[in-house]
Each structure stands twice: as structure tokens, then as C-alpha cells.
N, C-alpha and C positions, 0 to 999 in steps of 0.2 A: 880447572882443566876443561878445555873445549875439544870436542870430538866432532869431526866432520866426515859423515858417511856419504858414499856415492856408489853408483853401479846398479841401482834398482831399475825396474822397468817391467814391461809386459812381455811374456814369453809363453809359448805353447807348452802344454804338458809334454814331458820328456826332454825339454830343452834345458839349457844351462845359463847361469848368471854368476858373475863374480862381484861380490861386495868389498869395498875397501873403506878403511877408516883411519884417519890420521889424528893423532893426539898432539895438542898444542904444546905440551911440555914432555921432557924426557921421561920415558917409562923405565923404571929400574927393576931390580930383581924382585922387589916386593909388590910388583904390579901384575895382576892378573887382568888379561883383556878378554872380552867376550862379545857374543852377539845374542841378542834377545829378539823376540818377535811378539807382535800383538795383532791378532786377527779380530775383526769386528765382533763385538759382543763377548769377547773372551779375555781372560787375564793375560798379562804379559808373561811369557815363558822364556826360560834360558834355552838356547839352542846349542851353544858350544862356547867353551872357554879354553884359554891356553895360558900357561904361565911363562915366566921369563926364560926358562930352560927348554920350553917346547912341549911340556907335558899337556895333553889335551883331555878334555872331557866333553863327550857329545851326547846330545839327547837321543834316546832310543828311536824316536820318531824320524830322525834324519840320519842316523848312523848308517854308513855305507854309501850315502849319497852326498853328504855335505862334508867339507873338509876345511878346518880353520887353520890358519897359518899366521905367523907373526914375523915382522922385520924389526928387530930391536934398534938397529942403527937408525931406522927412519920413523920410529915410534908409530908404526902402522900394523894394523891387523886386517886379515882378509877372510872372506868366507866364500869358498868355491861351492856352488850349489849345482849339482848335476841331477839328472832324472827328476826334474821338478814335477810336483803334483799340484792339482788345483787346491788341495788343502794346505799347501805351503804359502798360499796367498796371505799377505799380512804386511804391516809395517815393521821393518827390521831396524833395530837400534844397536848401536855398538856401546860398549861401556868399559870402564876400568874399575878395578877394586884393589885398594891397598890392603894387603893381607895383615898389616901391622895395626891398622886402625879400623878396618871394615868400611872406610869411606868409599862410596861409590859415586861415579859420575856417568851420566848417560848423554849421548850425542843426539843430534836431530835424527829423525827416522828417515828411512828411504823405503818407498813403496815397492813391493814386489807383487806382481799379479800374474797368476798362471792360469791361462785359459784352457778349457778341455776340448 
């Protein structure tokens, strides 16, 4: 599976960005899609995930500011990021996980930089 992320960039604190990621193959009912991020010197962390039916799970650090959504017909996942903070600065990666096999795929990262 190839995952192509886009939408990163430089934004001032309080601003918004929308990340998108398209999967190269059909994502079915067993595929959970998600967004992870990795800041310099830190481990990669899960930001948010969404299953085929639209059930979401969001990290406490971004809850209320970030919203994950999914378009099954387009094999695409989005991350709407509002009220961005400097501590949100990281490389953001989209991923898929097959709940039957636990197989995970990560796409290329997209840099998000929030200036204070």
C-alpha cells in the first residue's frame, strides 16, 4: 500500500491546516486509517485514527482542535487542524492498519511547522 500525504506547511500559532492522504488501494471495512506525528528528538505518536464506519479516536493533546475524517469511496483520510500551537510542529504521517492482521503501512511524511 502506498500512502501519499499532502497539505503540510508553515503557519502561525492559532492558524489552521488541512492534511490529506490518499491510499493506493481500496480501503475496506477492516482498515483503520490514522495520522501520526514525530517531533525532533521525540518518538512517533498517534494523533488520531478512524475506522471504516467513522468511529474516531483522538489524542488528548489535540482533542477539540484536530478532526480526522475519511472518504471511503476515495480511499482518503483527512486531518483538519485548528488552533495550532508551536508544540504541534512535527512531521505528520498517515497510516493504515488492517485489524485482521495488524499489518501497518506508513506514508511519506509532511512537515507542519507552527511559529509563535
